[in-house]
N, C-alpha and C positions, 0 to 999 in steps of 0.2 A: 111411683107418686111418692114415698117417700125420698129415692133417690134425689128426686128433682128438686123437692123443699129442701133438703141438705144441701144440695149445689146451691143454689138461690141464699142460702142461708151463708154458704162462706163466700159468694159473690161480696153479696152485702158488709161482712163483715170486711171482708180483701179490703173493697172501696171506700169505707169506712180510714178517715185519718186518723196517724197513731193519736193516743191520749195527749202522749208532750206537743204532739204538733197543732192539735186544737186548741189545750190552755193558752198558746205562743198566739195566736190567731185570735183569742178572746182577749186576750190580755190587751195586744197591740190596738185593737178593734176599741176598746173599754178607752185607752190612750189619746185613740184619736180622738172619741166622742167628749173623755174629760177637754181635751185643748178645745174644742168649739164650744163647748160650755164655758170652757174661761175665757173664751173670747166677749162672748155673751157678757159674764159676770165683771172683765175687765172696761166694757165700752159700759154700762151702767155704774160703775164706779165712779169713770172719771172723766162721765160727759161733762160734766159741771164745769172741772179743769182745761177738757181740751177747747170747750169756750168760752172761759176766762183766757187763754191762750192767744183768744185770738179778738179780745177785746168785745165779744159778742154780749149783746143785748140781754136782758135779764131773759126777756121773754122768749130766747131760741138755747136758753144754756141747755135744754135737756132732748136739744134734735138732732144729735149724733144718737144719741138711746134710740128714741124714736125711729130712726132709718135700719138702724140694726134692726131694732123689733117688728119691721116693716118684713127684710129683707127674709130673715131669719122664718116668719108665719109663712110666705110665700114658696118658699124654697121647702119646707118641713109637711104640709098639704100640700105638692107636688111629688116628690119622690117617693116612693114608694118604701112602707119600713117593714113589709111583708115578703114573704114569695121568695120565688127562687131567684138565686144571690144575681143569676148573669151577668152584667160586665159591674158589678162592684166593686172588684177592688182595682179597678180603673177610676170609674168616679168618685172610691173613697177617696184617693191618694191623689188624682186633682184637686179637689175638692180642699184638705188640706194645705195640699201647696197655693191652692190661691186664699186659703185663710193666712197661707205667710205675705203674700202678696202682699194683701191690703193691708194687715196690721203694718208690716212694712210702708203702703202707702197711706195713710190715717197718720206714722210717726212722721212723716215726711211732709206731711200733709202744708202747701205754702198758704191754703187761704182758708176760713172757715167753711164753705162751703163746700171746695172740695175733701174737705176733713168729713162733711154728712155724706156726701153722697160715698164715701168709701166706707163709711160705715155701716151705707148701707147693704153694697157689695160682699161686704163683710160678712153682714147676715145671713145674706144669701149663701154662702157660704160654710160656712158652718151651721147651718140646717140642712143642708146638704148633704153635710158629713155626718150630722146627729143621726138623720134618718139613716143613712148606707150603713154607718158600723149599730146601732140597732137591731139592721135587719140584719149583719155581719154575727153579732151575736146571738139573735134565736136560731140562726141556721147551726151555727155550730155545735150545740148543746152540751156542753162542758160539764161533767158529774152528772145529775140527774136533769139538768134545762136550769136546774133552779142555780145555778151557779152565774148562770149569764143574765139572769136578771137584777141578782147581786151586782155585778160589774155593772153591770147600766145606770144601776144606784149609785155605787161608788163613785163613778165618774162623773154623774152630777155634782157629786159634793165636791168634788176635788178639785170640779168647774170653779166653784162657789167661792170656794176656799184660796184659790186662785187671784178672787176679785178681790178679800183678803188682804191677800199677800202684794196686791196691785196697792192698795190703801199705804202697806207700809214701807213699800220700795219707791214711793212718789215723792218723800222729801229725797230722798237721795239721788233716783233716777228720773225727774219729772215725769209726767206724760210721757214724753216721746220715748224716753227709756225704754219706758216699761213696756209698750207697744211694743218694742222692739223687743223686749225679752219674749214676748210672744211669736214672733217670728221662728226666734229661735228653736220652741217646743214644736212648732207646727212645723218646721222642715223637718222636724226628727219624726213629727207621728205622720208625715205623710211619707217618708224614707220607708219606716220601719210597717206602714200601712201594706206598700205595694208589697214589699217585699214578705211580708209572712200571709196574707191574706190571699186564699187561690181565685182562682175564675172559680169553681164550684164546689161549695166550702159541704 
């Protein structure tokens, strides 16, 4: 019995990823989550500017934000935020890639309704990334587990800070340029998420 328990304990220890690898997984999952939150913050802070750029009426100034919120809520409600990872790496990487593609679509939008539709899909992609990244952070259990919670909270704060940065960058780059910056960080998030998140953490 003792030998069996020791063997099982050794196998469990061997099956766990080394601490540096777990930290890398957690940090890049938190980064992807921060980018997804940033997509929401940027859309919220710049929704009126997007609408003004197409000379939309005053009553439709917040349509991009509303579309993003609907897509985000639908995705977060659909994608599991707990349980086995399963295809988390594929879903998270594809989701972050979709954030990049849809942020580019908003940046290059030829018309207001196109921008609103792209913002809605951007919200759905961001919601999927938030949910999957949260599941990864819960699974890796860095430190005693509390570090994963702290990283998730930090990603939210970073996302909000990105919205503030968007306002500061607006006079220099315009709203299209700011969404272009979001494309760059989302591509990095997709790449590193796929590189560091295993199929089963």
